[in-house]
N, C-alpha and C positions, 0 to 999 in steps of 0.2 A: 499282571506280575503278581506272586503271591508270597507269602512270607513277610517277614518285619522289614519296617522301614526304618531308616537311620532319623534320629530324633530332629524335630524341625529346626533350622537355623532362623534367625532374625534375618528378613529381607534386608539387601543392600540396596544404596543409591544407584542403580543402574536399571537398564531396561527388563520388565518382568519377564520377558519371553527368553531374555538370557540367562536369567536367575533358574526360570524353569527348566532350562536345557542342562544346566547344571545339575539339577535335582533327578532329571531323567536319565543320567549320564550314572548317578549314583545309584538308581534303582536298577540299572543293568547289570552294575557291577555287583548289588547285593543280592539279586537273584541269579547272578553267573550266567546269566544267559549267552547263548552261542548263536553264531550266525546263521541266520535261517528262521531262529525263533521268532514267533509273533509276540508283540509287547502288548500289554494292557490298552483297550480301547479308550481312545480319548475322553468319552464321557465319565468313565471312572478314573481316569488319570485327573480331570477336572474336581471331582468329588475329593480324591485322597489328598491333592496338593492345595484345594481350596481357591481355584482360580478358574476363569471362564475357559469354557472348549475354544473361543477364538484364542487365548493366550497361549492354550495348548497346542492348537493347529499352527501357530507361529514357531512356537520352538520347535515341533517336529518337522516345519521345513527348515529350520535353520539346521538342523541335526542330519537332515538329508542332504542339505548343499556340502557339507563336508563329509559325506560317505558314509554316515554311520548309518543310516536308517534307509530302508526301502519302502517306501510308500504305493500300495499295491489298490489302487481305487476299486472300491466295491468289495475289498476282503479285508484290509487292515495295514497296519506297520509292522516290518519284520527289521529284524536286527541284519543289517548287511555284513557287518565286518565288526571286531571286536575292538572297542575303543583305544586298548593298547596297541594296535597294529597301525591307527593312522599315524602318529606322530614318528616313529620309528621308521615309516616307509618312506616318509618325506626325508628324513635326515641321511638316509641310505643313498637316496637319489642325488642328495647334494652333495655328500660327500663323494659321490661316483663323479662330478662334476667339477672337482678342486682344481681343473686346467682353467675353468671359468672362474676366476677368481674374483672380477668384478661383481658376478652374480651373488658371491656370499656377501659382499659389502651391501650391496642393494637390498637384500633380504634384512640384512642387520638393521639399515636405516630405518625400514618400515616397521619391523617388529618394534624395535627399541624407542624409537622419536612416540609411537603410540603407548608404549608401558610407559614413558614417562609422563605423558598427558594422563594417563589413569592413575597413575601412583600419586599425583598431585591432588587428585580428586578423592582418593580411596584409602591413602598412607595413614597408619596408626603409629601411634608413639613407639612402639616395638619396631616398626618398618623405618622409621625415622634413625632410630637407634642404631639398625643395623648398616644402614647407608651410610650415617656417621663414622661408625665403626670402619668401614672399608677405605673411606677418606683417609682418616687417623694412620691406619696401618699404610696406607700406599706412601704418605708422607713418610712415614718412618723407614719405609724399605727404600725409598729414595735418597733419604737422609744417610742411609748405610751404604750408599753405593750401588744398591741394586737397581732394576726398572721397574718393580712394584706390579709385576705380572699378577701374581697371585690375587694381590689386593685388588688390581684392576678387573678382574674376574667377578670378583666377591661383590665388587660395587656393581657393576652391569646386572648380575643375576639379584642381589637386593631390590634394586628400581624395579625389575621385573616382578618380584615376589609382591612388592607394594602396589601393583597394579591389581593383584586378587583377581586376576583371570586365570583358570586352570588352565585354560589352552595355552595361554603364554608361559605360563611356567612351564608346561610340559614341551614346549616347542625350545625355549632357551636350555632345558635339561637335554633334549635330544641334539640339539644343533651345538653343544658346547664344544664339542673339539673342532669342528667345522670355525666356528667364531673365534675360539683360541689362535688359530692359524692366522687371522686378520689381525687380531691384537698383538701376536707377537711379533709381526711383520712392522708394525707402525713403532712399538715400544723401542725396539731396536735401534731406533733412528737417535742420533745423538741431539739430545735436549727434549725430545719427545716425552719421557716421562713426567716432566714438569709442565709441560703444557697440559699434559691429559688432567694429571691433577688439578689443575687451575678450573679445565672443564670441568671436571667432576664437582668440586666445589660450587661451581655457578649451576648445575642442575640439581644438586641437592638443595641449594638455598631457594631455587624456584619450588621444586616438590613440597619443601617444609612450609612454603608460604600458602601454597594451594595455588597456585598460579598455573592453570594448566597449558596456554599458550606460550608461556616462557620455558616452563620445563620440557614440552615437546621442542620446541624451538632450538634449546640450547643443546638437547640431546642429538638433535638432527646435524646442526653446526658442528658439533664435536666429532662426529660420525663422519660427515663430510670431511673435516679438515684432515683425519687421520686416513681416510681413502685416500686422497689425493697424496699425502705424504709417502702411503705405501707403493704409491705407483710411480712418484717422482723421477726414479731410476730410468723407466722405461719411456720418458717422454723425451 
């Protein structure tokens, strides 16, 4: 890959190969590579990014695992598809299974419980402000007699943003419509907006305290309760 690189950013407190994978996606975007294009050899990437070839290989393997790259042994590494194609394709597949409503809840539980764990580890003051603002807005909405749907959406996305994982952020954005359908089903139940608000406060507190286990558990418990509530009429 030739051309200008983005300014280097400080490394974060997460596995090095994950950070390198993020940088490689940035390079792919910067160079406007197309599927079928060959990317820079790992030796050159190691020099450009100032890391070992072993770390580059780990990052390449991670990107191959999600379908972004194709590694042709003895030939090189090629772009398999545009980064922008990956999540929309997943979102479309999920949207087409709306009849399988439990599947959407399962996906939410998996993604958002991990988001909360990462948020407790990586959150910034701005992230905490955004999470707190969503909690305050939901309380005001409920006090006004509404369900707090928009603030509920803002809260869950603020937690995802606080995870500082670009793939999670992309997943939440692309799956927003499908996830909104699950939230709407639970918040429409009598008394549920207030219960969700209490859950949100517990999640926010765990994230602010930096307790990863508590944050993940609180988010999972919240989504499990709302899942059960959404399906109680079917039992």
